[in-house]
N, C-alpha and C positions, 0 to 999 in steps of 0.2 A: 641351780642354773636353769634358765628358761629353755623350753624345747624349741627347736627350729621349726617354723611354719612357713613352707615355701610360698603359700598363697598370700600370707601376710607380708612376706618379704617382697614379693612382686608388687603388691599394692603400695608398699612404702617407697619402693624404687620409682614407680610411676608418679607418685605424689612429689617426690624430690625432683625428678626430671622436669615436671611441669613448672617448677619454680625457676628453672634455669632461663637466663636471658640470652638468647641466641643472637650472634652478630648478624648484621645484614650482609648481603653480597658486597656492597660498597665498602663496608668496614673491613671485610676479609681481604678484598683486593688492595686496599690502602695499607693494611698491616703487612701483607705479603711483600709489597713493593718496598716498604720501609725496612723489612728484614733483609731483603736482597741488597739494598743499598748499603746497609750497615755491614753485611758480610763482605761486600766488595771493598769497602773502606778498611775494614779490619785486615783483610787479606793484603791489600796494598801496604798498610802500615807494617805488618810483620815481614813482608817481602823486602821493604826498604831497610828495616832494622837488620835483617839477615844479611843483606848486601853490604851495609856499613860495617857490621861486625866481621864479615869475611875479609874486608879490606883493613880494618883497624887492628884486629886481634893478632895477626902475624907480625905487624909492625910493632905493636906493644910488647909482644913476647920475644921479639928479635929472631924470628924463625926464618925470615927472608935471607 
């Protein structure tokens, strides 16, 4: 097994990080807004499903 060389490791990490394509500020803002909208839509969907199940389930099971 090869020995660990911290200097070589740091050099390799810097080389790999230089290959990364970083998003622009505009891209970050757009993606953040998209995520927030999707979270709101998912929350509304699950809230509606919860309310419907709270109404339907007792009726179906005859608990009322």
